[in-house]
C-alpha positions as CSV (number, residue, x, y, z in Angstrom):
1,M,24.6,2.0,-18.9
2,V,22.7,0.8,-22.0
3,H,22.5,2.9,-25.2
4,V,20.0,2.5,-28.0
5,K,20.5,3.9,-31.5
6,T,18.6,3.4,-34.9
7,L,20.9,2.7,-37.7
8,L,21.0,1.5,-41.3
9,D,23.1,-1.7,-41.5
10,T,25.2,-1.1,-44.6
11,R,27.1,-4.3,-44.0
12,R,24.2,-6.5,-45.1
13,R,23.0,-5.6,-48.6
14,K,19.9,-7.5,-49.7
15,V,19.2,-9.0,-53.1
16,D,16.9,-6.1,-54.0
17,G,19.7,-3.6,-53.2
18,T,18.2,-2.3,-50.0
19,Y,19.7,-2.4,-46.5
20,P,18.0,-3.3,-43.2
21,I,17.3,-0.7,-40.6
22,I,18.3,-2.0,-37.1
23,Y,18.4,-0.9,-33.5
24,R,21.9,-1.2,-32.1
25,I,21.9,-1.8,-28.3
26,T,25.2,-1.3,-26.5
27,Q,25.9,-2.4,-22.9
28,Y,29.4,-1.5,-21.9
29,N,31.6,-3.4,-24.4
30,K,28.8,-5.6,-25.7
31,V,26.8,-4.8,-28.8
32,Y,23.5,-6.3,-29.7
33,T,21.1,-5.7,-32.6
34,L,17.3,-5.9,-33.1
35,A,15.7,-5.9,-36.6
36,S,13.1,-3.3,-37.4
37,G,11.6,-5.2,-40.3
38,I,12.2,-2.3,-42.7
39,S,14.7,-2.1,-45.5
40,I,15.5,0.9,-47.8
41,P,18.1,2.0,-50.4
42,V,21.1,3.6,-48.7
43,E,20.5,7.0,-50.4
44,F,17.2,7.5,-48.6
45,W,18.7,7.1,-45.1
46,L,19.3,10.3,-43.1
47,Q,22.1,9.3,-40.8
48,N,22.2,12.4,-38.6
49,A,18.4,12.3,-38.0
50,S,18.2,8.5,-37.8
51,E,15.2,8.4,-40.0
52,I,14.0,7.9,-43.6
53,D,14.0,10.7,-46.1
54,R,10.5,12.0,-46.7
55,T,10.8,11.5,-50.4
56,Y,10.9,7.8,-50.0
57,P,7.5,6.0,-50.5
58,N,5.5,5.6,-47.3
59,A,8.4,7.4,-45.4
60,V,6.1,9.0,-42.8
61,Q,4.5,5.7,-41.9
62,F,7.8,3.9,-41.7
63,N,9.3,6.6,-39.5
64,Q,6.4,6.4,-37.2
65,Q,6.9,2.6,-36.9
66,L,10.7,3.1,-36.2
67,A,10.0,5.8,-33.6
68,K,7.4,3.7,-31.8
69,K,9.7,0.7,-31.7
70,Y,12.6,2.8,-30.5
71,V,10.4,4.1,-27.6
72,E,9.3,0.6,-26.7
73,I,13.0,-0.6,-26.5
74,R,14.1,2.4,-24.4
75,R,11.2,1.9,-22.0
76,A,12.0,-1.8,-21.6
77,V,15.7,-1.0,-21.0
78,L,14.7,1.4,-18.3
79,E,12.4,-1.1,-16.7
80,L,15.0,-3.8,-16.6
81,G,17.7,-1.4,-15.1
82,E,20.6,-3.4,-13.6
83,E,18.8,-6.7,-14.6
84,F,19.2,-6.0,-18.3
85,S,19.8,-8.8,-20.7
86,M,18.9,-9.4,-24.3
87,D,16.7,-12.3,-23.4
88,A,14.8,-10.2,-20.9
89,L,14.5,-7.3,-23.3
90,K,13.1,-9.6,-26.1
91,A,10.7,-11.1,-23.6
92,I,9.3,-7.7,-22.7
93,L,9.0,-6.6,-26.3
94,A,7.2,-9.9,-27.1
95,G,4.6,-9.0,-24.4
96,K,5.8,-11.4,-21.7
97,P,5.8,-10.0,-18.2
98,K,9.1,-9.2,-16.6
99,A,10.2,-12.2,-14.4
100,K,10.2,-11.2,-10.8
101,N,13.4,-11.6,-8.8
102,V,12.2,-14.0,-6.2
103,I,14.0,-13.6,-2.9
104,T,14.2,-16.9,-1.0
105,F,13.5,-17.2,2.7
106,K,17.1,-18.1,3.3
107,A,18.5,-15.1,1.4
108,F,16.2,-12.7,3.2
109,A,16.9,-14.1,6.6
110,E,20.7,-13.9,6.0
111,E,20.2,-10.3,5.0
112,L,18.5,-9.6,8.3
113,I,21.2,-11.5,10.3
114,A,23.9,-9.5,8.5
115,E,22.2,-6.3,9.4
116,M,22.1,-7.4,13.1
117,H,25.8,-8.1,13.1
118,Q,26.5,-4.7,11.6
119,L,24.4,-3.1,14.4
120,N,26.3,-5.3,17.0
121,K,23.0,-7.1,17.8
122,T,24.9,-10.3,18.1
123,G,22.6,-12.0,20.5
124,N,19.6,-11.6,18.2
125,A,21.7,-12.6,15.2
126,I,22.6,-15.9,16.8
127,I,18.9,-16.6,17.8
128,Y,17.8,-15.9,14.2
129,Q,20.6,-18.0,12.7
130,T,19.7,-21.0,14.9
131,A,16.0,-20.8,14.0
132,V,16.7,-20.5,10.3
133,N,19.2,-23.4,10.3
134,R,16.8,-25.6,12.1
135,F,13.9,-24.7,9.8
136,L,15.8,-25.1,6.5
137,E,17.2,-28.4,7.8
138,F,13.6,-29.6,8.3
139,C,12.5,-28.3,4.9
140,G,15.4,-29.9,3.0
141,D,15.2,-27.0,0.5
142,P,17.5,-24.1,0.9
143,N,15.7,-22.2,-1.9
144,I,12.2,-22.3,-0.3
145,S,10.3,-19.1,-1.0
146,F,8.0,-17.3,1.4
147,P,4.7,-18.4,-0.4
148,Q,5.9,-22.0,0.0
149,I,5.9,-21.6,3.8
150,T,2.4,-22.7,4.5
151,Y,0.4,-23.4,7.7
152,A,0.6,-27.1,7.0
153,L,4.4,-26.9,6.6
154,L,4.7,-25.0,9.9
155,E,2.5,-27.5,11.7
156,Q,4.7,-30.4,10.5
157,F,7.8,-28.5,11.7
158,S,6.3,-28.0,15.1
159,Q,5.4,-31.7,15.3
160,Q,8.9,-32.7,14.2
161,L,10.5,-30.5,16.9
162,A,8.3,-32.0,19.6
163,L,9.2,-35.5,18.4
164,Q,12.9,-34.5,18.7
165,G,12.3,-33.8,22.4
166,L,12.2,-30.0,22.4
167,K,10.3,-28.3,25.1
168,V,7.3,-26.1,24.5
169,N,9.1,-22.9,25.1
170,S,12.0,-23.9,22.9
171,I,9.6,-24.6,20.1
172,S,7.9,-21.3,20.8
173,N,11.2,-19.4,20.5
174,Y,11.7,-20.9,17.0
175,F,8.3,-20.0,15.8
176,R,8.4,-16.4,17.2
177,T,11.6,-15.9,15.3
178,L,10.2,-17.4,12.1
179,R,7.1,-15.1,12.4
180,A,9.3,-12.1,13.0
181,I,11.2,-12.8,9.8
182,Y,8.0,-13.2,7.8
183,N,6.6,-10.0,9.2
184,K,9.7,-8.1,8.2
185,A,9.5,-9.6,4.7
186,I,6.0,-8.3,4.4
187,K,7.0,-4.8,5.5
188,R,9.8,-4.8,2.9
189,K,7.4,-6.0,0.1
190,V,9.3,-9.2,-0.4
191,V,6.1,-11.2,0.0
192,D,2.4,-10.3,-0.1
193,R,0.4,-10.4,3.1
194,S,-2.1,-12.8,1.5
195,H,0.5,-15.6,1.9
196,Y,0.8,-15.1,5.6
197,P,0.8,-18.6,7.3
198,F,0.7,-17.5,10.9
199,Y,-3.0,-16.4,11.2
200,E,-4.3,-19.7,12.5
201,L,-1.1,-21.0,14.0
202,Q,-1.0,-21.0,17.8
203,I,2.4,-20.4,19.3
204,K,2.2,-22.0,22.7
205,S,4.3,-21.3,25.7
206,E,4.3,-22.5,29.3
207,R,5.5,-21.1,32.6
208,T,9.0,-22.1,33.4
209,Q,9.9,-24.0,36.4
210,K,10.8,-21.9,39.5
211,R,14.5,-21.4,39.5
212,A,15.0,-19.9,43.0
213,V,16.8,-21.6,45.8
214,L,16.4,-20.8,49.5
215,R,18.3,-18.0,51.2
216,Q,19.8,-20.6,53.5
217,D,21.3,-22.3,50.4
218,I,23.0,-19.0,49.4
219,A,24.4,-18.9,53.0
220,K,25.9,-22.4,52.5
221,L,27.6,-21.2,49.3
222,E,28.9,-18.1,51.1
223,Q,30.6,-20.3,53.7
224,L,32.4,-22.5,51.2
225,V,36.2,-22.2,51.1
226,L,37.6,-23.0,47.6
227,S,41.1,-21.5,47.6
228,E,42.5,-24.7,46.0
229,D,40.5,-24.3,42.8
230,K,40.6,-20.7,41.5
231,A,38.3,-21.4,38.5
232,V,35.6,-22.8,40.7
233,E,36.1,-20.1,43.3
234,R,35.7,-17.4,40.6
235,A,32.5,-19.0,39.4
236,L,31.1,-19.0,42.9
237,K,32.1,-15.4,43.5
238,C,30.5,-14.3,40.2
239,F,27.3,-16.0,41.1
240,L,27.2,-14.4,44.6
241,L,28.0,-11.0,43.0
242,S,25.0,-11.4,40.7
243,F,22.9,-12.1,43.8
244,Y,24.3,-9.2,45.7
245,L,23.5,-6.9,42.8
246,I,19.8,-7.8,42.7
247,G,20.3,-10.6,40.1
248,I,22.2,-8.6,37.5
249,S,22.7,-10.7,34.4
250,F,26.1,-12.2,33.7
251,T,26.1,-10.3,30.3
252,D,25.7,-7.0,32.1
253,L,28.3,-8.1,34.7
254,A,30.9,-8.8,32.0
255,Y,30.5,-5.2,30.6
256,L,30.8,-3.3,33.9
257,T,33.7,-0.8,34.1
258,S,34.8,1.7,36.7
259,K,32.5,4.2,34.9
260,N,29.5,2.3,36.2
261,L,30.5,2.9,39.8
262,L,29.0,6.2,40.8
263,D,28.6,7.5,44.4
264,G,28.5,4.1,46.0
265,R,26.1,2.6,43.4
266,V,26.3,0.5,40.3
267,V,24.7,2.4,37.5
268,Y,24.2,0.6,34.1
269,R,21.8,0.1,31.3
270,R,20.7,-3.5,30.9
271,R,21.7,-5.0,27.5
272,K,18.5,-6.9,27.1
273,T,15.9,-4.2,27.8
274,H,18.1,-1.0,27.7
275,K,16.5,0.0,31.0
276,L,18.7,2.1,33.3
277,Y,19.5,0.6,36.7
278,S,21.0,2.1,39.8
279,I,21.9,-0.5,42.5
280,K,23.4,0.3,45.8
281,L,26.9,-1.2,46.1
282,F,27.0,-3.0,49.5
283,P,30.3,-4.2,51.0
284,K,29.8,-7.8,50.0
285,A,29.6,-6.9,46.3
286,E,32.3,-4.3,46.5
287,A,34.7,-6.8,48.1
288,I,34.2,-9.3,45.2
289,L,34.7,-6.6,42.6
290,N,37.9,-5.5,44.2
291,E,39.1,-9.1,44.4
292,L,38.3,-10.0,40.8
293,H,39.4,-6.8,39.1
294,Q,42.8,-7.2,37.5
295,P,45.3,-4.2,37.4
296,G,45.1,-2.4,34.0
297,A,41.9,-4.1,33.0
298,E,39.2,-1.9,31.6
299,Y,36.4,-4.3,32.7
300,L,35.8,-5.0,36.4
301,L,35.6,-8.8,35.8
302,P,38.3,-10.8,33.9
303,I,36.0,-11.9,31.1
304,L,36.5,-9.6,28.2
305,P,39.9,-8.2,27.0
306,N,40.4,-4.4,26.8
307,D,40.4,-4.4,23.0
308,I,37.1,-6.2,22.5
309,T,34.3,-4.7,20.4
310,E,31.3,-4.6,22.6
311,D,28.3,-6.7,21.5
312,S,30.4,-8.3,18.7
313,L,30.2,-11.9,17.9
314,R,33.5,-12.5,19.7
315,A,32.3,-10.8,22.8
316,K,29.1,-12.9,22.8
317,E,31.1,-16.1,22.4
318,L,33.4,-15.2,25.3
319,I,30.4,-14.4,27.6
320,N,28.5,-17.5,26.6
321,Q,31.6,-19.7,27.3
322,W,32.0,-18.0,30.7
323,I,28.3,-18.6,31.5
324,K,28.6,-22.2,30.3
325,T,31.7,-22.9,32.4
326,T,30.2,-21.1,35.4
327,N,27.0,-23.2,35.2
328,K,29.1,-26.4,35.1
329,Y,30.9,-25.4,38.3
330,L,27.7,-24.2,40.0
331,K,26.1,-27.6,39.4
332,R,29.1,-29.2,41.1
333,L,28.9,-26.7,44.1
334,G,25.2,-27.2,44.4
335,N,25.6,-30.9,44.8
336,Q,28.5,-30.4,47.3
337,V,26.4,-28.3,49.7
338,G,23.1,-30.3,49.2
339,I,21.2,-28.0,46.9
340,F,19.2,-30.3,44.8
341,A,17.5,-27.7,42.6
342,P,19.5,-26.9,39.4
343,L,22.0,-24.1,40.2
344,T,22.7,-21.8,37.3
345,T,23.6,-18.2,36.7
346,Y,20.0,-17.2,36.3
347,V,19.0,-18.6,39.8
348,A,20.6,-15.5,41.4
349,R,17.9,-13.2,40.1
350,H,15.0,-15.6,41.0
351,T,16.4,-16.2,44.4
352,F,16.7,-12.5,45.1
353,A,13.0,-12.0,44.2
354,T,11.8,-15.0,46.2
355,S,13.9,-14.1,49.2
356,A,12.4,-10.6,49.2
357,K,8.9,-12.0,48.9
358,R,9.5,-14.3,52.0
359,L,10.7,-11.3,53.9
360,G,7.2,-9.7,53.4
361,Y,8.0,-7.2,50.7
362,T,5.3,-6.3,48.1
363,N,5.3,-7.5,44.6
364,E,5.4,-3.8,43.5
365,L,8.6,-3.1,45.4
366,I,10.3,-6.3,44.2
367,A,9.3,-5.5,40.6
368,E,10.7,-2.0,41.0
369,A,14.0,-3.5,42.2
370,L,14.2,-5.9,39.3
371,G,13.2,-3.3,36.8
372,H,9.9,-4.9,35.9
373,E,6.5,-3.4,35.6
374,Y,3.8,-4.7,37.9
375,G,0.0,-4.6,37.5
376,N,-1.6,-2.4,34.8
377,R,1.0,-1.1,32.4
378,I,-0.9,2.1,31.6
379,T,-1.6,2.9,35.3
380,N,2.1,2.4,36.0
381,I,2.9,5.4,33.8
382,Y,1.2,7.7,36.3
383,L,2.7,6.2,39.5
384,D,5.9,7.5,41.1
385,S,8.7,5.1,41.4
386,F,9.6,4.0,44.9
387,D,12.2,6.1,46.6
388,K,15.7,4.6,46.2
389,T,16.1,4.3,49.9
390,V,13.1,2.0,50.2
391,V,14.6,-0.3,47.5
392,D,18.0,-0.1,49.1
393,E,16.6,-1.1,52.5
394,M,15.0,-4.2,51.0
395,H,18.1,-4.9,49.0
396,G,20.3,-4.8,52.2
397,R,18.0,-7.1,54.1
398,V,17.8,-9.7,51.3
399,I,21.6,-10.1,51.0
400,A,22.4,-9.6,54.7
């Protein structure tokens, strides 16, 4: 809190016997003064009214000057608020514009990332942090402001990423994240839209390589006996479980509990899209769940401890490590049975869709099973979903 008061400074008597009128500015325990430029004999100062006695020559004019300056100081103090300092106050009184508190790109991005962590949006927070780190490393300036991020700078960043061997979609992910940060900064009035550098920038992407393997390849994996290596065996069973549950993601697998098992179905809301899924639990999948579930564990798979905070950074790290380890073992298993296409956790989802297509099922039905929209998005709103029994019948044939 800053207080302002008009006083006669009786400590400083001038040669002519007058005393200067000052403005005392108090901020907590600190006291500052500003001169008014007016001096009077002590007997003409009305202390309670903080003004000059009207009997003094030109008192009305002097009091008007004092009141006007007092109002200017109070207005400047209110304008500065928590940013008050005497230098800033003097600058405003001298007619200089208040210096804007420039928020750097890094500071704003870190603010967004902190918000994501608070909301347990750990995955997005990691994506944002990775993009920000890569961009600031390229810029070489941690204090770069939003107006300094130009079209030319972004073009140079894109070229640098390409020279470093990044693929088109990886570069696209970085730029979509940077664009999202800039758009949020505009909405929060951190930067004016006139500085927006993405108008002419094309963010390219390309179709990813097909990740499916043949149903015969899945059969080869099903026939493997790996009792000697429990870690590899668990990796294989988790992959097959994902395939048996229509390509459920490993993140969603990790969070499954007994509450998700309802009337012979696995009912869950996908972490990535928040879409609700209801998948028939066939014996193959049920057998793996029963085998992997540990007594007393809240989660059906032995990935997360009971006391984990869901969607926290620690949970994300554990799941990512699990996926990384599983992919390492899957690559080894793929080579062992003669699968030459890269075998990863994500292949289960693609393989389910491809297998269903080869069995003659329509794209619409496959999309329904995977939770995707197919065709015209507006038209889809008015169409009934396929009966669960139709999806279940296809599901059963694909994994049989």
